[in-house]
C-alpha positions in Angstrom: 150.7 63.9 92.2 147.4 62.1 92.0 144.7 62.6 89.3 141.2 61.1 89.8 139.3 60.4 86.6 135.6 59.5 87.0 133.9 57.6 84.2 130.8 58.7 82.3 128.2 60.1 84.8 124.8 58.9 83.7 121.7 60.8 84.9 120.6 61.7 88.4 121.7 58.4 89.9 125.3 59.1 88.6 125.2 62.6 90.0 124.0 61.5 93.3 126.7 58.8 93.9 129.3 61.3 92.7 128.1 63.9 95.2 128.0 61.4 98.1 131.4 59.8 97.5 133.7 62.4 95.9 134.9 64.1 99.1 135.8 60.7 100.7 137.7 59.6 97.6 139.6 62.9 97.4 140.7 62.7 101.0 141.5 59.0 101.0 143.6 59.2 97.8 145.0 62.7 98.4 143.7 63.7 95.0 145.3 66.8 93.4 143.0 67.1 90.3 139.5 65.7 89.5 138.4 65.1 86.0 134.9 63.8 85.3 133.3 62.7 82.0 129.9 64.3 82.1 128.4 63.8 78.6 125.5 61.6 79.9 124.8 63.6 83.1 121.5 65.3 81.9 118.9 62.4 81.9 121.4 60.2 80.1 122.0 62.3 77.1 124.0 65.5 77.1 124.8 68.2 79.6 123.3 71.4 80.9 124.8 74.6 82.3 123.2 73.8 85.7 124.9 70.4 85.9 128.2 71.9 84.9 127.9 74.3 87.8 126.8 71.4 90.1 130.0 69.5 89.2 132.2 72.5 89.8 130.5 73.1 93.1 131.4 69.5 94.1 135.1 70.3 93.5 135.5 68.9 90.0 138.3 70.6 88.2 137.7 69.6 84.6 134.7 68.1 82.7 135.3 66.0 79.6 132.6 64.8 77.2 132.0 62.8 74.0 129.5 62.4 71.2 126.5 63.2 73.4 127.8 66.7 74.2 125.7 68.0 71.3 122.4 66.5 72.4 121.3 69.6 74.3 121.8 72.8 72.4 121.6 74.9 75.6 125.1 73.8 76.4 126.7 75.3 73.3 127.1 78.8 74.9 128.6 77.2 78.0 131.1 75.3 75.9 132.4 78.7 74.6 132.4 80.4 78.0 133.8 77.7 80.3 137.4 76.7 79.7 137.2 73.8 82.1 134.4 72.1 80.0 135.9 70.2 77.1 134.4 68.5 74.1 136.3 66.2 71.7 138.9 68.2 69.8 138.7 66.3 66.5 135.3 67.7 65.5 135.3 70.1 62.5 136.6 73.6 63.0 134.1 76.3 64.0 132.0 74.3 66.5 131.5 75.7 70.0 134.1 74.9 72.7 137.5 73.4 72.8 139.2 70.0 73.2 142.2 70.9 75.2 143.2 72.9 78.3 145.9 73.4 80.8 144.8 73.6 84.4 146.5 74.3 87.8 146.1 72.3 91.0 145.9 74.1 94.3 149.6 73.6 94.6 150.2 75.3 91.3 151.1 72.2 89.3 150.0 72.5 85.7 148.1 69.6 84.1 147.1 69.4 80.4 143.9 67.6 79.6 143.0 66.5 76.0 139.6 65.2 74.9 139.3 63.1 71.7 136.7 60.9 70.1 137.2 57.7 68.2 136.0 57.0 64.7 135.5 53.2 64.6 131.7 52.6 64.8 131.2 56.3 65.4 131.2 59.5 63.4 133.6 60.2 60.5 135.7 62.8 62.4 139.2 64.1 62.0 141.9 61.6 62.8 142.3 61.4 66.7 145.9 60.2 66.3 147.0 63.3 64.2 144.9 65.6 66.4 146.7 64.2 69.5 150.0 65.0 67.8 149.0 68.6 67.3 147.6 69.2 70.7 150.5 67.6 72.6 152.8 69.9 70.7 150.6 72.8 71.5 150.7 72.3 75.3 154.0 70.6 75.8 155.8 73.9 76.5 153.4 74.5 79.5 153.4 71.1 81.1 154.8 67.6 80.9 151.7 66.2 82.7 149.1 65.4 80.1 145.9 63.3 80.5 143.9 62.1 77.5 140.2 61.1 77.6 139.7 59.0 74.5 135.9 58.6 74.0 135.7 55.6 71.7 133.7 52.5 70.9 136.4 50.1 69.7 138.9 48.5 72.2 141.4 48.2 69.4 141.3 51.9 68.6 141.8 52.8 72.2 144.7 50.4 72.7 146.3 51.6 69.5 146.2 55.3 70.5 147.6 54.3 73.9 150.7 52.8 72.3 150.9 55.6 69.8 151.1 58.2 72.6 153.2 56.1 75.0 155.9 58.3 76.4 154.3 61.5 75.2 151.4 61.7 77.6 151.1 60.8 81.3 147.9 58.8 81.0 145.2 57.7 78.5 141.8 56.7 79.8 139.1 55.3 77.6 135.4 56.3 78.0 132.1 55.7 76.2 131.4 52.0 76.6 130.3 52.4 80.3 131.9 49.1 81.4 135.0 49.3 83.5 137.9 47.2 82.1 140.6 45.4 84.1 143.5 46.1 81.9 145.1 49.1 83.7 148.9 49.2 83.4 151.8 51.4 82.7 153.2 51.1 79.2 156.9 50.9 78.4 157.3 54.6 77.8 155.7 55.6 81.1 152.1 56.2 80.0 149.3 54.8 82.3 146.5 53.2 80.3 143.1 51.7 80.8 140.6 50.8 78.0 137.5 52.1 79.9 137.1 53.9 83.2 133.5 52.6 83.5 130.3 54.3 84.3 129.0 56.3 87.2 125.3 55.5 87.3 122.8 52.8 88.1 124.2 49.3 88.5 120.8 47.7 88.1 120.6 48.7 84.5 122.0 48.2 81.0 124.9 50.7 80.8 122.8 53.2 82.8 119.5 52.7 81.0 116.5 51.0 82.5 117.0 47.3 81.8 113.4 46.6 80.8 113.6 49.2 78.0 117.0 47.9 76.7 115.8 44.3 76.7 112.6 45.4 74.9 114.6 47.0 72.1 116.8 43.9 71.7 113.8 41.6 71.6 111.6 43.6 69.3 114.2 45.6 67.2 111.6 48.5 67.4 112.4 52.0 68.6 112.1 52.3 72.3 112.4 55.6 74.3 115.3 55.1 76.7 115.1 56.3 80.3 117.9 56.4 82.9 117.8 53.8 85.6 118.0 54.9 89.3 118.6 51.9 91.5 122.0 50.9 93.1 124.2 53.7 91.8 127.9 52.9 91.4 130.9 55.2 90.8 133.6 54.0 88.6 136.9 55.7 87.8 140.7 55.5 87.7 143.4 56.9 90.0 146.6 58.0 88.3 149.8 58.7 90.1 152.1 61.0 88.1 155.7 62.1 88.7 155.5 65.9 88.6 159.0 66.4 87.2 159.0 63.8 84.4 155.3 63.6 83.6 155.6 59.8 83.7 153.0 57.6 85.4 154.1 55.8 88.6 150.8 54.2 89.4 147.3 53.4 88.0 144.4 51.7 89.8 140.7 51.3 89.3 138.2 53.0 91.7 134.7 51.7 92.4 132.2 52.9 95.0 128.7 51.5 95.4 125.6 52.9 97.1 123.6 49.6 97.2 119.9 49.9 98.1 119.0 46.2 98.0 
């Protein structure tokens, strides 16, 4: 089976390129399950209920997120109501939402999806390694096909978790840094890995933000209100091929689609 994972969707530009390219990608790659990281979809910071519905209407099966999921409080109720909208599982107990789910494809194949957040250069959360242990054990009885979205800053933390989970999950995909990496491969135990899926948003930008504003902040070190860039949207993601019987990955490849206006 084929799972298409699409990296962090940033603002309207990201949503537009997703809407214009998703059907073609699904048909071309014979995709069985679509997972999208949507934590930056609402003007670059957070997510709204309307955008969640927009994604599902496009055919997205599961939405993962990260540290920006808490930026818009209006999403909190949706996190509790919508089982296919995930937030990182290693936040403290009692918060809205969930960090794991098992979902069925149109052919009835069950796929587990786990959402975790890193701790290096980020928040002081529960250990993502130990939380992964717990969640894998929780869903292993339902399916051997498990995808992990690890929303983390440090490359070393992502690589380490990939090796730690090798042979126990089908794929681990890194998100958060918005730059697609070229290190996709299948680890010794059969887990497909990539450090970052990349960003779905404006290419003429600084990781999705208007380049003028980002440069101003670096030059002056003063607070600058960021705005999402709009020009030259690009979709970045990863395609995973998984053996349905064993849950082991048989292929992994980067995906990139541009809508260039220049």
